[in-house]
N, C-alpha and C positions, 0 to 999 in steps of 0.2 A: 635821708631819714635819722630822723632823732633814735639813738638804739644806748641802753646803756647792759653792760653786759656782766654780770659780776662772776669771779671763782676763787676756788683757794678754798670748800667747803669742803667736810666731812666729818669721820672719825673720826673723836680724839679722844683719851681719857681724861678721868676730870687731873686735874692742876694741868695738865699741856696749854700748844701756845698753836692759834693759825695763824695766816695772817690773807683777809681776803677782799681784793683788788678788782676792783669794777673800774671800768673802759667807756667813756663816751666817745659817741659820736654825733654828728646831726648836731651840733651845734656851737659854741661861742663858752665851751667848761671855764675859759677863764673869769667867766662877768657871774658864774653862777655861784653858790650858795649849796654845800655836797653836805647831806647826811647818811649814816644808816641805821636806818628800824630795824627792830625784828619782831617774829608775829611766831608766840608759841601755840601748840596747837588744844584752842577752845580759846585763847586769849587775843587779847585786841595787838592791831600793829603798836608798837609803842616806837619812839627815839633813841638811839642810843650811845649817838654825838653829831654832832654836826662841825664843818665845819667852812669859814665864810669863803670868797673869791679868792681874797689875798693871805690865807693862811693864816693873820691874822687874830681873830677869835674863833677860840675851837669853846662846845660848851661836850657838859657829858653826864651823864647818867647819875644818876647817884650810885645806882649798884654795880655798873662798872666804871665809873673812877680810882681811879689807883690800878687800874688791870686789863682797860683798853687804851688805847694810841692810834687816834685818829690823825694821819696824815693829806698829803694832795700834793702832786708834782704836775701844776698845767702845762709842762712842756709833752706834756707825758696826758694828756688828760684822762689821770688816773686821780680814782680816789682812792686809799688803803685804811684796811681797822686791824691792825694788828692788839691781838688777844692773845695776855697771856695768864696763868693761872686759872682758864676752866672750868666751870662749875656744870652740875645739871643745869641747873636750872639755865643756865645758858645760854640748852638746843631749843631751837627754832631754825625759822627760815630767817634768813636776813636782807637785807635791799637797800639795793641804795637808790636815793632820791639825788631829781637837782632840782634846786628853786629859786625862782629868781621873778620878779614881778612881774614878768613875760610869758614865764616859761613853767612847767612843773611836771619833770617825770617822772619815772622808776622802770626798777629792772625789773625785774625776768623774774630774784630769787638765788638765794646760792643756798643745800640744810648745813645747819652744824648741829652735829650730835659728842656729846659728852655724855659718855658713860663707858665704865668697866670693858 
């Protein structure tokens, strides 16, 4: 059974940091591009960052570049999102996604709230 389970969300003050994790089971994690998306209330889900299967190709959305870092550990079937210098506008539900030609899987999301 395919599962993506995110964790690490929570409430943090502006300027703070959080690290999100997404643990994958039920498929060959090391062959999938992994991505993080966010969806704020009333807005569409949008790409935050992605990392290729080998980890050699990484892309970031302009609004997180220089603040967030995506990484993966294929031995632990886990993808991470290190979020620094958080802003109130980063408040959203964060989802991880696993994608390749024969599969497209999403996690259930984890809430990140940036507020005083």
